[in-house]
C-alpha positions in Angstrom: -37.7 -39.0 45.5 -36.8 -38.5 41.9 -33.6 -36.6 41.2 -34.3 -33.1 39.7 -31.0 -33.2 37.7 -30.8 -36.7 36.1 -34.4 -38.0 36.8 -33.0 -41.1 38.5 -35.9 -42.7 40.4 -34.3 -42.7 43.9 -32.3 -40.6 46.3 -31.0 -40.9 49.8 -31.6 -38.6 52.7 -28.4 -37.0 54.1 -29.9 -34.7 56.7 -33.3 -33.9 58.1 -34.4 -31.0 60.3 -37.4 -29.2 61.3 -38.4 -26.0 59.4 -41.1 -23.4 59.5 -41.5 -23.6 63.3 -42.0 -27.4 63.2 -44.7 -27.2 60.5 -42.5 -28.9 57.8 -39.3 -31.0 57.5 -36.3 -29.9 55.4 -34.5 -32.9 53.9 -31.1 -32.7 52.2 -30.8 -35.5 49.6 -28.2 -37.0 47.4 -28.7 -38.8 44.1 -26.7 -42.1 43.9 -26.7 -41.9 40.1 -25.2 -38.3 39.5 -24.1 -37.6 43.1 -25.7 -34.2 43.1 -27.4 -32.8 46.2 -30.8 -31.1 46.5 -33.2 -30.0 49.2 -36.8 -31.1 49.6 -39.5 -30.0 52.0 -42.3 -32.1 53.5 -45.3 -30.3 54.7 -48.7 -31.6 55.9 -51.5 -30.9 53.5 -54.2 -28.8 55.0 -57.7 -29.7 53.9 -59.6 -26.6 52.6 -61.9 -25.1 55.1 -65.2 -23.9 53.7 -67.5 -21.3 55.2 -71.2 -21.8 54.9 -72.8 -18.3 54.8 -76.2 -17.4 56.2 -77.7 -17.3 52.8 -76.5 -20.8 51.9 -73.5 -19.8 49.8 -70.2 -21.5 50.4 -66.7 -19.9 50.1 -63.2 -20.8 51.1 -62.1 -19.7 54.6 -59.9 -16.6 54.2 -57.6 -15.7 57.1 -57.0 -12.3 55.6 -60.7 -11.6 55.7 -60.8 -12.6 59.4 -57.7 -10.5 60.1 -59.2 -7.4 58.4 -62.4 -7.8 60.5 -60.3 -7.9 63.6 -58.2 -4.9 62.5 -61.4 -2.8 62.0 -62.7 -3.8 65.5 -59.3 -2.9 67.0 -58.9 0.4 65.1 -57.4 3.1 67.3 -57.2 0.7 70.2 -54.0 0.1 72.2 -53.6 -3.5 71.1 -50.4 -4.6 69.2 -50.7 -5.9 65.7 -49.0 -9.1 66.8 -51.7 -9.7 69.4 -54.4 -9.2 66.7 -52.5 -11.5 64.3 -52.2 -14.1 67.1 -55.9 -13.9 67.8 -56.7 -14.6 64.1 -54.3 -17.5 64.1 -55.9 -18.9 67.3 -59.3 -18.6 65.8 -58.3 -20.4 62.6 -56.5 -23.1 64.7 -59.6 -23.7 66.8 -61.7 -24.0 63.7 -59.4 -26.5 62.1 -59.2 -28.5 65.3 -62.9 -29.2 65.0 -62.0 -31.5 62.1 -64.9 -30.3 60.0 -64.4 -29.3 56.4 -67.3 -26.9 56.5 -68.0 -24.3 59.2 -71.0 -22.0 59.5 -70.3 -18.3 59.4 -72.2 -18.0 62.7 -69.8 -20.4 64.4 -66.9 -18.2 63.2 -68.6 -15.0 64.4 -69.3 -16.4 67.8 -65.7 -17.5 68.2 -64.5 -14.1 67.2 -66.9 -12.5 69.7 -65.6 -14.8 72.5 -62.0 -13.9 71.8 -62.7 -10.2 71.5 -64.7 -10.0 74.7 -61.7 -11.4 76.6 -59.2 -9.2 74.8 -60.8 -5.7 74.5 -64.3 -4.8 75.3 -64.4 -1.8 73.0 -63.3 -4.0 70.0 -65.9 -6.5 71.1 -68.7 -3.9 71.1 -67.6 -2.6 67.7 -67.6 -6.1 66.2 -70.8 -7.1 67.9 -72.6 -4.0 66.6 -71.9 -5.1 63.0 -72.1 -8.9 63.5 -75.3 -8.8 65.5 -76.7 -6.0 63.3 -78.1 -4.0 66.2 -81.4 -2.5 65.0 -81.4 0.4 67.5 -79.8 1.9 70.5 -81.8 -0.4 72.8 -80.1 -3.5 71.4 -76.8 -1.8 71.8 -77.5 -0.8 75.4 -78.6 -4.4 76.3 -75.3 -5.7 75.1 -73.4 -3.0 77.1 -75.4 -3.8 80.2 -74.6 -7.5 79.8 -70.9 -6.7 79.6 -71.1 -4.4 82.6 -72.9 -7.1 84.6 -70.2 -9.6 83.6 -67.5 -7.2 84.7 -69.1 -6.7 88.1 -69.4 -10.5 88.6 -65.8 -11.0 87.6 -64.6 -8.4 90.1 -66.3 -10.2 93.0 
């Protein structure tokens, strides 16, 4: 590592420790030329995750957009913001674990639906009504009946 003070081509590591909850390494370094100390951080480089929309467009995955969608679904529901944030983080982590650089928006939508159904059924129905673009009350009722049937089966 090049010294930021004298531009000497090398430095030695004095101390290393984990930073940012284990997502990076903080290194304290010393330049053998000028004897000054400085700190560096090593962090893994995330590959950009692209979203393939239904109409064929591509855009960068945006965690804020995901979080805003979840916040709308959970509006006026008794669910802590931290839980919603954790859900968004879990969804992003699961998408990145797939190892694909491009994900279809339908895959993301279905993953959101799966998480919402387990967390809060009202938020699930709100999200589903927009995501699945229910054309009429009958589509909406079919989804509610499916949820009620699953609830009955889970209680047995």
